[in-house]
C-alpha distance (Angstrom), angle and dihedral (degrees) to the residues before:
residue distance angle dihedral
M1 . . .
A2 3.79 . .
I3 3.78 121.9 .
T4 3.79 109.8 -120.0
S5 3.77 126.0 -158.2
V6 3.77 121.7 -116.1
K7 3.80 89.3 -109.5
E8 3.81 90.9 55.1
Q9 3.81 91.2 47.6
V10 3.81 91.6 50.7
T11 3.79 91.5 46.5
Q12 3.80 90.8 51.7
A13 3.80 91.0 48.4
L14 3.83 91.4 48.1
N15 3.80 90.6 53.7
T16 3.81 89.7 61.6
L17 3.82 97.2 50.1
S18 3.78 127.8 101.5
E19 3.81 121.8 -122.5
A20 3.81 91.0 -100.3
E21 3.80 91.2 52.0
L22 3.81 90.9 46.9
Q23 3.82 88.5 53.3
Q24 3.81 89.3 55.2
V25 3.81 90.4 48.8
A26 3.81 90.2 50.2
E27 3.81 90.5 51.7
Y28 3.80 90.7 49.0
V29 3.81 91.5 49.9
A30 3.82 89.1 50.8
F31 3.81 88.8 51.3
L32 3.82 91.6 50.1
R33 3.80 90.9 50.8
F34 3.82 90.9 48.3
R35 3.80 92.0 48.5
A36 3.80 90.4 50.9
R37 3.82 89.9 57.1
V38 3.79 94.3 50.5
V39 3.78 112.6 90.7
S40 3.77 112.6 -122.3
P41 3.79 116.8 -130.1
P42 3.78 112.7 -104.4
V43 3.77 116.0 -93.9
M44 3.78 111.8 -124.5
D45 3.74 121.2 -158.4
A46 3.81 121.2 -135.9
L47 3.81 93.9 -110.0
H48 3.80 92.0 55.1
L49 3.81 91.4 47.9
A50 3.81 91.5 48.5
T51 3.81 90.4 51.2
L52 3.80 91.9 50.4
Y53 3.80 91.2 46.3
A54 3.81 91.8 51.8
E55 3.80 92.2 46.6
F56 3.78 94.5 51.0
A57 3.80 94.0 38.7
D58 3.81 89.3 60.9
E59 3.79 90.8 48.2
D60 3.82 91.5 47.2
R61 3.79 91.3 49.4
T62 3.82 91.3 50.8
L63 3.80 92.4 48.9
A64 3.80 91.4 47.1
D65 3.81 91.7 50.4
E66 3.80 91.3 49.7
G67 3.78 91.3 46.8
L68 3.80 91.7 48.2
E69 3.81 91.9 57.4
E70 3.79 90.7 51.1
Y71 3.80 90.6 46.6
C72 3.81 91.0 52.9
V73 3.81 91.0 50.0
H74 3.80 90.7 52.1
L75 3.81 91.4 48.1
H76 3.80 90.1 50.9
D77 3.85 90.6 48.6
E78 3.80 89.8 48.3
D79 3.81 91.7 51.4
A80 3.79 90.6 48.9
Q81 3.80 92.6 58.5
């Protein structure tokens, strides 16, 4: 039994398909070509995500603390009126 390449196997399978089935194959090939052109989103590892989370969590905490002081001042001013 001879080893056939994937291309030969696909060609043999295509030769047995009806026109309707060939149309479906053509649509699938078009989809595969389209998908190959679309850029995949970058894969982020857990360590990188944890580092980003920690970095922005500190910044968020600082901004919240600063905003809280200002909020308290405005509440005090509001009560004084």
